[in-house]
PDB file of N, CA, C, O and CB in Angstrom:
ATOM      1  N   UNK A   1     -29.312  71.703   3.325  1.00  0.00           N
ATOM      2  CA  UNK A   1     -28.957  71.426   4.753  1.00  0.00           C
ATOM      3  C   UNK A   1     -29.481  71.170   4.959  1.00  0.00           C
ATOM      4  O   UNK A   1     -30.448  71.143   4.198  1.00  0.00           O
ATOM      5  CB  UNK A   1     -28.650  71.886   5.590  1.00  0.00           C
ATOM      6  N   UNK A   2     -29.601  70.508   6.565  1.00  0.00           N
ATOM      7  CA  UNK A   2     -29.757  70.124   7.392  1.00  0.00           C
ATOM      8  C   UNK A   2     -28.728  70.237   8.846  1.00  0.00           C
ATOM      9  O   UNK A   2     -27.560  69.897   8.658  1.00  0.00           O
ATOM     10  CB  UNK A   2     -30.023  69.217   6.856  1.00  0.00           C
ATOM     11  N   UNK A   3     -28.932  70.485   9.621  1.00  0.00           N
ATOM     12  CA  UNK A   3     -28.246  70.760  10.986  1.00  0.00           C
ATOM     13  C   UNK A   3     -28.998  70.505  12.548  1.00  0.00           C
ATOM     14  O   UNK A   3     -30.184  70.362  12.849  1.00  0.00           O
ATOM     15  CB  UNK A   3     -27.902  72.278  10.898  1.00  0.00           C
ATOM     16  N   UNK A   4     -28.330  70.512  12.990  1.00  0.00           N
ATOM     17  CA  UNK A   4     -28.505  70.345  14.807  1.00  0.00           C
ATOM     18  C   UNK A   4     -28.056  71.324  15.380  1.00  0.00           C
ATOM     19  O   UNK A   4     -27.262  72.162  14.952  1.00  0.00           O
ATOM     20  CB  UNK A   4     -27.755  69.187  15.586  1.00  0.00           C
ATOM     21  N   UNK A   5     -28.799  71.212  16.865  1.00  0.00           N
ATOM     22  CA  UNK A   5     -28.232  72.507  17.942  1.00  0.00           C
ATOM     23  C   UNK A   5     -26.443  71.834  18.116  1.00  0.00           C
ATOM     24  O   UNK A   5     -26.162  70.635  18.117  1.00  0.00           O
ATOM     25  CB  UNK A   5     -29.430  72.542  20.033  1.00  0.00           C
ATOM     26  N   UNK A   6     -25.709  72.683  18.214  1.00  0.00           N
ATOM     27  CA  UNK A   6     -24.158  73.165  18.832  1.00  0.00           C
ATOM     28  C   UNK A   6     -24.001  72.867  17.204  1.00  0.00           C
ATOM     29  O   UNK A   6     -22.791  73.059  17.327  1.00  0.00           O
ATOM     30  CB  UNK A   6     -23.013  72.073  20.377  1.00  0.00           C
ATOM     31  N   UNK A   7     -24.140  72.574  15.811  1.00  0.00           N
ATOM     32  CA  UNK A   7     -23.012  72.207  15.082  1.00  0.00           C
ATOM     33  C   UNK A   7     -22.718  74.225  14.541  1.00  0.00           C
ATOM     34  O   UNK A   7     -23.256  75.332  14.559  1.00  0.00           O
ATOM     35  CB  UNK A   7     -23.502  70.678  13.571  1.00  0.00           C
ATOM     36  N   UNK A   8     -21.634  73.582  14.183  1.00  0.00           N
ATOM     37  CA  UNK A   8     -21.181  75.545  13.617  1.00  0.00           C
ATOM     38  C   UNK A   8     -21.571  75.688  11.796  1.00  0.00           C
ATOM     39  O   UNK A   8     -21.544  74.861  10.884  1.00  0.00           O
ATOM     40  CB  UNK A   8     -18.676  75.973  13.796  1.00  0.00           C
ATOM     41  N   UNK A   9     -21.898  77.050  11.849  1.00  0.00           N
ATOM     42  CA  UNK A   9     -22.693  77.357  10.758  1.00  0.00           C
ATOM     43  C   UNK A   9     -21.480  78.469   9.997  1.00  0.00           C
ATOM     44  O   UNK A   9     -21.495  79.630  10.406  1.00  0.00           O
ATOM     45  CB  UNK A   9     -24.370  78.054  11.282  1.00  0.00           C
ATOM     46  N   UNK A  10     -20.668  78.168   9.130  1.00  0.00           N
ATOM     47  CA  UNK A  10     -19.710  79.232   8.503  1.00  0.00           C
ATOM     48  C   UNK A  10     -19.901  79.010   6.704  1.00  0.00           C
ATOM     49  O   UNK A  10     -19.875  78.197   5.779  1.00  0.00           O
ATOM     50  CB  UNK A  10     -17.867  78.882   9.126  1.00  0.00           C
ATOM     51  N   UNK A  11     -20.205  81.154   7.288  1.00  0.00           N
ATOM     52  CA  UNK A  11     -20.445  81.874   5.611  1.00  0.00           C
ATOM     53  C   UNK A  11     -19.052  81.930   5.271  1.00  0.00           C
ATOM     54  O   UNK A  11     -18.155  82.000   6.111  1.00  0.00           O
ATOM     55  CB  UNK A  11     -21.247  83.661   5.436  1.00  0.00           C
ATOM     56  N   UNK A  12     -18.881  81.900   4.023  1.00  0.00           N
ATOM     57  CA  UNK A  12     -17.633  82.382   3.133  1.00  0.00           C
ATOM     58  C   UNK A  12     -17.658  83.503   3.106  1.00  0.00           C
ATOM     59  O   UNK A  12     -18.379  84.297   3.709  1.00  0.00           O
ATOM     60  CB  UNK A  12     -17.485  82.017   1.819  1.00  0.00           C
ATOM     61  N   UNK A  13     -16.308  83.751   1.901  1.00  0.00           N
ATOM     62  CA  UNK A  13     -16.043  84.988   1.295  1.00  0.00           C
ATOM     63  C   UNK A  13     -17.018  85.558   0.710  1.00  0.00           C
ATOM     64  O   UNK A  13     -17.704  85.969   1.645  1.00  0.00           O
ATOM     65  CB  UNK A  13     -15.144  84.949   0.476  1.00  0.00           C
ATOM     66  N   UNK A  14     -17.619  85.903  -0.437  1.00  0.00           N
ATOM     67  CA  UNK A  14     -18.597  86.323  -1.409  1.00  0.00           C
ATOM     68  C   UNK A  14     -18.212  87.784  -1.737  1.00  0.00           C
ATOM     69  O   UNK A  14     -17.768  88.176  -2.816  1.00  0.00           O
ATOM     70  CB  UNK A  14     -20.108  86.178  -0.856  1.00  0.00           C
ATOM     71  N   UNK A  15     -18.396  88.355  -0.887  1.00  0.00           N
ATOM     72  CA  UNK A  15     -18.548  89.382  -1.693  1.00  0.00           C
ATOM     73  C   UNK A  15     -17.189  90.958  -1.362  1.00  0.00           C
ATOM     74  O   UNK A  15     -17.337  91.845  -0.522  1.00  0.00           O
ATOM     75  CB  UNK A  15     -20.306  89.722  -1.376  1.00  0.00           C
ATOM     76  N   UNK A  16     -16.449  90.860  -1.973  1.00  0.00           N
ATOM     77  CA  UNK A  16     -15.263  92.041  -1.831  1.00  0.00           C
ATOM     78  C   UNK A  16     -14.330  92.308  -0.430  1.00  0.00           C
ATOM     79  O   UNK A  16     -13.167  91.905  -0.444  1.00  0.00           O
ATOM     80  CB  UNK A  16     -16.035  93.458  -2.049  1.00  0.00           C
ATOM     81  N   UNK A  17     -14.675  92.753   0.353  1.00  0.00           N
ATOM     82  CA  UNK A  17     -13.349  92.408   1.662  1.00  0.00           C
ATOM     83  C   UNK A  17     -14.556  91.496   3.148  1.00  0.00           C
ATOM     84  O   UNK A  17     -14.079  91.025   4.180  1.00  0.00           O
ATOM     85  CB  UNK A  17     -12.340  94.772   2.549  1.00  0.00           C
ATOM     86  N   UNK A  18     -15.154  91.494   3.010  1.00  0.00           N
ATOM     87  CA  UNK A  18     -16.271  90.846   3.714  1.00  0.00           C
ATOM     88  C   UNK A  18     -15.336  89.122   4.047  1.00  0.00           C
ATOM     89  O   UNK A  18     -14.755  88.466   3.182  1.00  0.00           O
ATOM     90  CB  UNK A  18     -17.994  90.810   2.458  1.00  0.00           C
ATOM     91  N   UNK A  19     -15.421  88.881   5.043  1.00  0.00           N
ATOM     92  CA  UNK A  19     -14.752  87.826   5.934  1.00  0.00           C
ATOM     93  C   UNK A  19     -15.695  86.336   6.169  1.00  0.00           C
ATOM     94  O   UNK A  19     -16.902  86.105   6.095  1.00  0.00           O
ATOM     95  CB  UNK A  19     -14.492  88.614   7.472  1.00  0.00           C
ATOM     96  N   UNK A  20     -14.808  85.706   6.404  1.00  0.00           N
ATOM     97  CA  UNK A  20     -15.596  84.621   6.796  1.00  0.00           C
ATOM     98  C   UNK A  20     -15.799  84.267   8.010  1.00  0.00           C
ATOM     99  O   UNK A  20     -15.011  83.822   8.845  1.00  0.00           O
ATOM    100  CB  UNK A  20     -15.248  83.686   6.328  1.00  0.00           C
ATOM    101  N   UNK A  21     -17.834  84.675   8.114  1.00  0.00           N
ATOM    102  CA  UNK A  21     -17.973  84.461   9.836  1.00  0.00           C
ATOM    103  C   UNK A  21     -18.470  82.797   9.672  1.00  0.00           C
ATOM    104  O   UNK A  21     -18.846  82.057   8.763  1.00  0.00           O
ATOM    105  CB  UNK A  21     -19.473  85.751  10.832  1.00  0.00           C
ATOM    106  N   UNK A  22     -18.204  82.715  11.235  1.00  0.00           N
ATOM    107  CA  UNK A  22     -18.518  81.114  12.007  1.00  0.00           C
ATOM    108  C   UNK A  22     -19.681  81.675  12.682  1.00  0.00           C
ATOM    109  O   UNK A  22     -19.738  82.887  12.890  1.00  0.00           O
ATOM    110  CB  UNK A  22     -17.185  80.301  13.269  1.00  0.00           C
ATOM    111  N   UNK A  23     -20.611  80.885  13.037  1.00  0.00           N
ATOM    112  CA  UNK A  23     -21.699  81.022  14.492  1.00  0.00           C
ATOM    113  C   UNK A  23     -22.048  79.362  14.985  1.00  0.00           C
ATOM    114  O   UNK A  23     -22.457  78.502  14.205  1.00  0.00           O
ATOM    115  CB  UNK A  23     -23.574  81.980  13.973  1.00  0.00           C
ATOM    116  N   UNK A  24     -21.868  79.218  15.980  1.00  0.00           N
ATOM    117  CA  UNK A  24     -22.915  78.232  16.587  1.00  0.00           C
ATOM    118  C   UNK A  24     -24.759  78.043  16.730  1.00  0.00           C
ATOM    119  O   UNK A  24     -25.461  78.660  17.531  1.00  0.00           O
ATOM    120  CB  UNK A  24     -22.498  78.338  17.799  1.00  0.00           C
ATOM    121  N   UNK A  25     -25.395  76.683  15.376  1.00  0.00           N
ATOM    122  CA  UNK A  25     -26.371  77.030  15.855  1.00  0.00           C
ATOM    123  C   UNK A  25     -26.832  76.494  17.040  1.00  0.00           C
ATOM    124  O   UNK A  25     -26.681  75.326  17.399  1.00  0.00           O
ATOM    125  CB  UNK A  25     -27.064  76.971  15.088  1.00  0.00           C
ATOM    126  N   UNK A  26     -27.533  77.587  17.781  1.00  0.00           N
ATOM    127  CA  UNK A  26     -28.192  77.613  18.954  1.00  0.00           C
ATOM    128  C   UNK A  26     -29.933  77.120  18.933  1.00  0.00           C
ATOM    129  O   UNK A  26     -30.583  76.763  19.916  1.00  0.00           O
ATOM    130  CB  UNK A  26     -27.961  79.092  19.415  1.00  0.00           C
ATOM    131  N   UNK A  27     -30.321  77.208  17.794  1.00  0.00           N
ATOM    132  CA  UNK A  27     -31.728  76.629  17.879  1.00  0.00           C
ATOM    133  C   UNK A  27     -32.156  76.307  16.623  1.00  0.00           C
ATOM    134  O   UNK A  27     -31.966  77.176  15.773  1.00  0.00           O
ATOM    135  CB  UNK A  27     -32.735  77.525  18.488  1.00  0.00           C
ATOM    136  N   UNK A  28     -32.613  75.427  16.321  1.00  0.00           N
ATOM    137  CA  UNK A  28     -33.277  74.725  15.016  1.00  0.00           C
ATOM    138  C   UNK A  28     -34.694  74.885  14.689  1.00  0.00           C
ATOM    139  O   UNK A  28     -35.413  74.317  15.510  1.00  0.00           O
ATOM    140  CB  UNK A  28     -33.143  73.288  15.093  1.00  0.00           C
ATOM    141  N   UNK A  29     -35.392  75.549  13.639  1.00  0.00           N
ATOM    142  CA  UNK A  29     -36.688  75.535  13.314  1.00  0.00           C
ATOM    143  C   UNK A  29     -37.075  74.444  13.229  1.00  0.00           C
ATOM    144  O   UNK A  29     -37.643  74.037  14.243  1.00  0.00           O
ATOM    145  CB  UNK A  29     -37.009  76.108  12.356  1.00  0.00           C
ATOM    146  N   UNK A  30     -37.001  73.722  12.357  1.00  0.00           N
ATOM    147  CA  UNK A  30     -38.339  72.207  12.382  1.00  0.00           C
ATOM    148  C   UNK A  30     -37.126  71.019  12.521  1.00  0.00           C
ATOM    149  O   UNK A  30     -35.966  70.912  12.122  1.00  0.00           O
ATOM    150  CB  UNK A  30     -39.652  71.864  10.325  1.00  0.00           C
ATOM    151  N   UNK A  31     -38.257  70.026  13.476  1.00  0.00           N
ATOM    152  CA  UNK A  31     -37.296  69.005  13.291  1.00  0.00           C
ATOM    153  C   UNK A  31     -37.064  67.946  12.326  1.00  0.00           C
ATOM    154  O   UNK A  31     -36.818  66.809  12.729  1.00  0.00           O
ATOM    155  CB  UNK A  31     -37.335  68.483  14.163  1.00  0.00           C
ATOM    156  N   UNK A  32     -37.131  68.262  10.881  1.00  0.00           N
ATOM    157  CA  UNK A  32     -36.139  67.708  10.091  1.00  0.00           C
ATOM    158  C   UNK A  32     -34.438  68.966   9.763  1.00  0.00           C
ATOM    159  O   UNK A  32     -34.104  69.662   8.805  1.00  0.00           O
ATOM    160  CB  UNK A  32     -37.180  67.307   8.543  1.00  0.00           C
ATOM    161  N   UNK A  33     -33.977  68.760  10.762  1.00  0.00           N
ATOM    162  CA  UNK A  33     -32.886  69.901  10.585  1.00  0.00           C
ATOM    163  C   UNK A  33     -32.416  71.292   9.452  1.00  0.00           C
ATOM    164  O   UNK A  33     -31.408  71.988   9.329  1.00  0.00           O
ATOM    165  CB  UNK A  33     -31.909  69.125  10.525  1.00  0.00           C
ATOM    166  N   UNK A  34     -33.796  71.211   8.743  1.00  0.00           N
ATOM    167  CA  UNK A  34     -33.678  72.640   7.660  1.00  0.00           C
ATOM    168  C   UNK A  34     -34.347  73.810   8.315  1.00  0.00           C
ATOM    169  O   UNK A  34     -35.236  73.877   9.164  1.00  0.00           O
ATOM    170  CB  UNK A  34     -34.532  72.443   6.052  1.00  0.00           C
ATOM    171  N   UNK A  35     -33.350  75.110   7.379  1.00  0.00           N
ATOM    172  CA  UNK A  35     -33.849  75.803   7.849  1.00  0.00           C
ATOM    173  C   UNK A  35     -34.546  76.266   8.116  1.00  0.00           C
ATOM    174  O   UNK A  35     -35.544  75.663   7.721  1.00  0.00           O
ATOM    175  CB  UNK A  35     -33.738  76.060   7.824  1.00  0.00           C
ATOM    176  N   UNK A  36     -34.984  77.675   8.973  1.00  0.00           N
ATOM    177  CA  UNK A  36     -34.115  78.970   9.485  1.00  0.00           C
ATOM    178  C   UNK A  36     -33.381  78.239  10.367  1.00  0.00           C
ATOM    179  O   UNK A  36     -33.645  77.079  10.682  1.00  0.00           O
ATOM    180  CB  UNK A  36     -34.902  80.327  10.224  1.00  0.00           C
ATOM    181  N   UNK A  37     -32.116  79.127  10.931  1.00  0.00           N
ATOM    182  CA  UNK A  37     -31.174  78.944  12.131  1.00  0.00           C
ATOM    183  C   UNK A  37     -31.130  79.604  12.525  1.00  0.00           C
ATOM    184  O   UNK A  37     -30.983  80.650  11.894  1.00  0.00           O
ATOM    185  CB  UNK A  37     -30.158  78.669  12.232  1.00  0.00           C
ATOM    186  N   UNK A  38     -31.245  79.620  14.380  1.00  0.00           N
ATOM    187  CA  UNK A  38     -30.834  80.825  15.565  1.00  0.00           C
ATOM    188  C   UNK A  38     -29.438  80.902  14.989  1.00  0.00           C
ATOM    189  O   UNK A  38     -29.080  79.905  14.363  1.00  0.00           O
ATOM    190  CB  UNK A  38     -30.897  80.366  17.512  1.00  0.00           C
ATOM    191  N   UNK A  39     -28.701  81.771  15.075  1.00  0.00           N
ATOM    192  CA  UNK A  39     -27.444  81.456  15.425  1.00  0.00           C
ATOM    193  C   UNK A  39     -26.509  82.330  15.736  1.00  0.00           C
ATOM    194  O   UNK A  39     -26.487  83.440  15.204  1.00  0.00           O
ATOM    195  CB  UNK A  39     -27.000  80.843  14.644  1.00  0.00           C
ATOM    196  N   UNK A  40     -25.264  81.792  16.995  1.00  0.00           N
ATOM    197  CA  UNK A  40     -25.057  83.113  17.673  1.00  0.00           C
ATOM    198  C   UNK A  40     -23.360  83.207  17.383  1.00  0.00           C
ATOM    199  O   UNK A  40     -22.627  82.338  17.854  1.00  0.00           O
ATOM    200  CB  UNK A  40     -25.596  83.107  19.509  1.00  0.00           C
ATOM    201  N   UNK A  41     -22.783  84.393  16.530  1.00  0.00           N
ATOM    202  CA  UNK A  41     -21.789  84.612  15.729  1.00  0.00           C
ATOM    203  C   UNK A  41     -20.605  84.319  16.935  1.00  0.00           C
ATOM    204  O   UNK A  41     -21.101  84.702  17.995  1.00  0.00           O
ATOM    205  CB  UNK A  41     -21.881  86.144  14.943  1.00  0.00           C
ATOM    206  N   UNK A  42     -19.531  83.902  17.117  1.00  0.00           N
ATOM    207  CA  UNK A  42     -18.113  84.094  17.440  1.00  0.00           C
ATOM    208  C   UNK A  42     -17.990  84.949  17.684  1.00  0.00           C
ATOM    209  O   UNK A  42     -17.987  85.240  18.880  1.00  0.00           O
ATOM    210  CB  UNK A  42     -17.240  83.920  16.800  1.00  0.00           C
ATOM    211  N   UNK A  43     -17.814  85.876  16.729  1.00  0.00           N
ATOM    212  CA  UNK A  43     -17.259  86.982  16.720  1.00  0.00           C
ATOM    213  C   UNK A  43     -17.562  88.284  17.552  1.00  0.00           C
ATOM    214  O   UNK A  43     -16.701  88.892  18.188  1.00  0.00           O
ATOM    215  CB  UNK A  43     -17.323  87.174  15.648  1.00  0.00           C
ATOM    216  N   UNK A  44     -18.534  88.544  17.493  1.00  0.00           N
ATOM    217  CA  UNK A  44     -19.246  89.265  18.561  1.00  0.00           C
ATOM    218  C   UNK A  44     -20.509  89.135  18.865  1.00  0.00           C
ATOM    219  O   UNK A  44     -21.344  90.005  18.620  1.00  0.00           O
ATOM    220  CB  UNK A  44     -19.177  90.405  18.419  1.00  0.00           C
ATOM    221  N   UNK A  45     -20.899  87.417  19.741  1.00  0.00           N
ATOM    222  CA  UNK A  45     -22.100  87.317  20.439  1.00  0.00           C
ATOM    223  C   UNK A  45     -23.273  87.759  19.763  1.00  0.00           C
ATOM    224  O   UNK A  45     -24.243  87.934  20.500  1.00  0.00           O
ATOM    225  CB  UNK A  45     -22.008  87.971  21.579  1.00  0.00           C
ATOM    226  N   UNK A  46     -23.462  88.025  18.336  1.00  0.00           N
ATOM    227  CA  UNK A  46     -24.866  88.179  18.311  1.00  0.00           C
ATOM    228  C   UNK A  46     -25.412  87.304  17.705  1.00  0.00           C
ATOM    229  O   UNK A  46     -24.989  86.791  16.670  1.00  0.00           O
ATOM    230  CB  UNK A  46     -25.301  89.228  17.860  1.00  0.00           C
ATOM    231  N   UNK A  47     -26.957  86.886  18.590  1.00  0.00           N
ATOM    232  CA  UNK A  47     -27.752  85.950  17.764  1.00  0.00           C
ATOM    233  C   UNK A  47     -28.696  86.262  16.525  1.00  0.00           C
ATOM    234  O   UNK A  47     -29.548  87.146  16.617  1.00  0.00           O
ATOM    235  CB  UNK A  47     -28.520  85.368  18.625  1.00  0.00           C
ATOM    236  N   UNK A  48     -28.513  85.451  15.254  1.00  0.00           N
ATOM    237  CA  UNK A  48     -29.911  85.858  13.835  1.00  0.00           C
ATOM    238  C   UNK A  48     -29.872  84.571  13.796  1.00  0.00           C
ATOM    239  O   UNK A  48     -29.269  83.563  14.165  1.00  0.00           O
ATOM    240  CB  UNK A  48     -29.654  86.850  12.010  1.00  0.00           C
ATOM    241  N   UNK A  49     -31.389  85.293  12.771  1.00  0.00           N
ATOM    242  CA  UNK A  49     -32.100  83.961  12.530  1.00  0.00           C
ATOM    243  C   UNK A  49     -31.402  83.839  11.295  1.00  0.00           C
ATOM    244  O   UNK A  49     -30.855  84.927  11.114  1.00  0.00           O
ATOM    245  CB  UNK A  49     -33.823  83.881  12.467  1.00  0.00           C
ATOM    246  N   UNK A  50     -31.210  83.266  10.597  1.00  0.00           N
ATOM    247  CA  UNK A  50     -30.815  82.490   9.207  1.00  0.00           C
ATOM    248  C   UNK A  50     -30.997  81.707   8.587  1.00  0.00           C
ATOM    249  O   UNK A  50     -31.016  80.538   8.972  1.00  0.00           O
ATOM    250  CB  UNK A  50     -30.139  82.183   9.014  1.00  0.00           C
ATOM    251  N   UNK A  51     -31.268  82.223   6.960  1.00  0.00           N
ATOM    252  CA  UNK A  51     -31.774  81.234   6.200  1.00  0.00           C
ATOM    253  C   UNK A  51     -30.575  80.733   5.194  1.00  0.00           C
ATOM    254  O   UNK A  51     -30.670  81.068   4.013  1.00  0.00           O
ATOM    255  CB  UNK A  51     -33.067  81.770   5.475  1.00  0.00           C
ATOM    256  N   UNK A  52     -29.475  79.959   5.605  1.00  0.00           N
ATOM    257  CA  UNK A  52     -28.122  79.819   4.362  1.00  0.00           C
ATOM    258  C   UNK A  52     -28.187  79.874   3.381  1.00  0.00           C
ATOM    259  O   UNK A  52     -29.010  79.095   2.901  1.00  0.00           O
ATOM    260  CB  UNK A  52     -27.438  78.890   4.149  1.00  0.00           C
ATOM    261  N   UNK A  53     -27.723  80.421   2.775  1.00  0.00           N
ATOM    262  CA  UNK A  53     -27.114  80.779   0.559  1.00  0.00           C
ATOM    263  C   UNK A  53     -26.473  79.610   0.219  1.00  0.00           C
ATOM    264  O   UNK A  53     -26.708  78.581   0.851  1.00  0.00           O
ATOM    265  CB  UNK A  53     -25.534  82.321   0.033  1.00  0.00           C
ATOM    266  N   UNK A  54     -25.508  79.638  -0.915  1.00  0.00           N
ATOM    267  CA  UNK A  54     -24.724  79.058  -0.701  1.00  0.00           C
ATOM    268  C   UNK A  54     -23.524  78.807  -0.466  1.00  0.00           C
ATOM    269  O   UNK A  54     -22.834  77.794  -0.583  1.00  0.00           O
ATOM    270  CB  UNK A  54     -24.880  78.821  -0.999  1.00  0.00           C
ATOM    271  N   UNK A  55     -23.333  79.875  -0.108  1.00  0.00           N
ATOM    272  CA  UNK A  55     -22.053  79.753   0.062  1.00  0.00           C
ATOM    273  C   UNK A  55     -21.559  79.696   1.887  1.00  0.00           C
ATOM    274  O   UNK A  55     -20.519  80.052   2.442  1.00  0.00           O
ATOM    275  CB  UNK A  55     -21.469  81.028  -0.821  1.00  0.00           C
ATOM    276  N   UNK A  56     -22.746  79.126   2.388  1.00  0.00           N
ATOM    277  CA  UNK A  56     -22.823  78.420   3.418  1.00  0.00           C
ATOM    278  C   UNK A  56     -22.825  77.692   3.621  1.00  0.00           C
ATOM    279  O   UNK A  56     -23.777  77.213   3.005  1.00  0.00           O
ATOM    280  CB  UNK A  56     -23.219  78.406   3.861  1.00  0.00           C
ATOM    281  N   UNK A  57     -21.980  76.281   4.683  1.00  0.00           N
ATOM    282  CA  UNK A  57     -21.526  75.051   5.463  1.00  0.00           C
ATOM    283  C   UNK A  57     -22.049  74.983   6.332  1.00  0.00           C
ATOM    284  O   UNK A  57     -22.188  75.991   7.025  1.00  0.00           O
ATOM    285  CB  UNK A  57     -20.394  74.856   5.830  1.00  0.00           C
ATOM    286  N   UNK A  58     -22.578  73.790   6.704  1.00  0.00           N
ATOM    287  CA  UNK A  58     -22.685  72.938   8.177  1.00  0.00           C
ATOM    288  C   UNK A  58     -21.586  72.520   8.709  1.00  0.00           C
ATOM    289  O   UNK A  58     -21.049  71.727   7.935  1.00  0.00           O
ATOM    290  CB  UNK A  58     -23.436  71.702   8.155  1.00  0.00           C
ATOM    291  N   UNK A  59     -20.838  72.709   9.899  1.00  0.00           N
ATOM    292  CA  UNK A  59     -19.725  71.478  10.424  1.00  0.00           C
ATOM    293  C   UNK A  59     -20.529  70.773  11.639  1.00  0.00           C
ATOM    294  O   UNK A  59     -20.942  71.234  12.703  1.00  0.00           O
ATOM    295  CB  UNK A  59     -18.003  72.195  11.098  1.00  0.00           C
ATOM    296  N   UNK A  60     -20.588  69.583  11.118  1.00  0.00           N
ATOM    297  CA  UNK A  60     -21.073  68.700  12.774  1.00  0.00           C
ATOM    298  C   UNK A  60     -20.353  69.104  13.986  1.00  0.00           C
ATOM    299  O   UNK A  60     -19.178  69.467  13.923  1.00  0.00           O
ATOM    300  CB  UNK A  60     -20.724  66.944  12.803  1.00  0.00           C
ATOM    301  N   UNK A  61     -20.875  69.066  14.864  1.00  0.00           N
ATOM    302  CA  UNK A  61     -20.809  69.334  16.983  1.00  0.00           C
ATOM    303  C   UNK A  61     -19.430  68.217  16.821  1.00  0.00           C
ATOM    304  O   UNK A  61     -19.511  66.989  16.785  1.00  0.00           O
ATOM    305  CB  UNK A  61     -22.871  68.380  18.532  1.00  0.00           C
ATOM    306  N   UNK A  62     -18.476  68.851  16.758  1.00  0.00           N
ATOM    307  CA  UNK A  62     -17.140  67.540  16.687  1.00  0.00           C
ATOM    308  C   UNK A  62     -16.585  67.882  16.147  1.00  0.00           C
ATOM    309  O   UNK A  62     -15.476  68.209  16.572  1.00  0.00           O
ATOM    310  CB  UNK A  62     -17.108  66.214  16.248  1.00  0.00           C
ATOM    311  N   UNK A  63     -16.905  68.054  14.889  1.00  0.00           N
ATOM    312  CA  UNK A  63     -15.556  67.998  14.017  1.00  0.00           C
ATOM    313  C   UNK A  63     -14.986  69.428  13.757  1.00  0.00           C
ATOM    314  O   UNK A  63     -15.186  70.523  14.283  1.00  0.00           O
ATOM    315  CB  UNK A  63     -15.833  67.279  12.518  1.00  0.00           C
ATOM    316  N   UNK A  64     -14.161  68.963  12.693  1.00  0.00           N
ATOM    317  CA  UNK A  64     -13.032  70.407  12.653  1.00  0.00           C
ATOM    318  C   UNK A  64     -14.018  70.991  10.961  1.00  0.00           C
ATOM    319  O   UNK A  64     -14.668  70.482  10.049  1.00  0.00           O
ATOM    320  CB  UNK A  64     -10.448  69.776  12.331  1.00  0.00           C
ATOM    321  N   UNK A  65     -13.535  72.346  11.417  1.00  0.00           N
ATOM    322  CA  UNK A  65     -13.783  73.183  10.871  1.00  0.00           C
ATOM    323  C   UNK A  65     -13.348  73.790   9.635  1.00  0.00           C
ATOM    324  O   UNK A  65     -13.869  74.834   9.244  1.00  0.00           O
ATOM    325  CB  UNK A  65     -13.749  73.648  11.529  1.00  0.00           C
TER     326      UNK A  65
END
């Protein structure tokens, strides 16, 4: 997985009542765009350092999700 600052990270529902989470990547740790990413979640503005799993995808900045 590769990403850039400004891209969206979408984590799909995988467990019971969990819902899709969408966040904006605000920091990328490695120059090649590989994880971890610092993400600001849209639903609550919290920031989390995340290593995305197989239930996650990146949507490039400026593209529809």
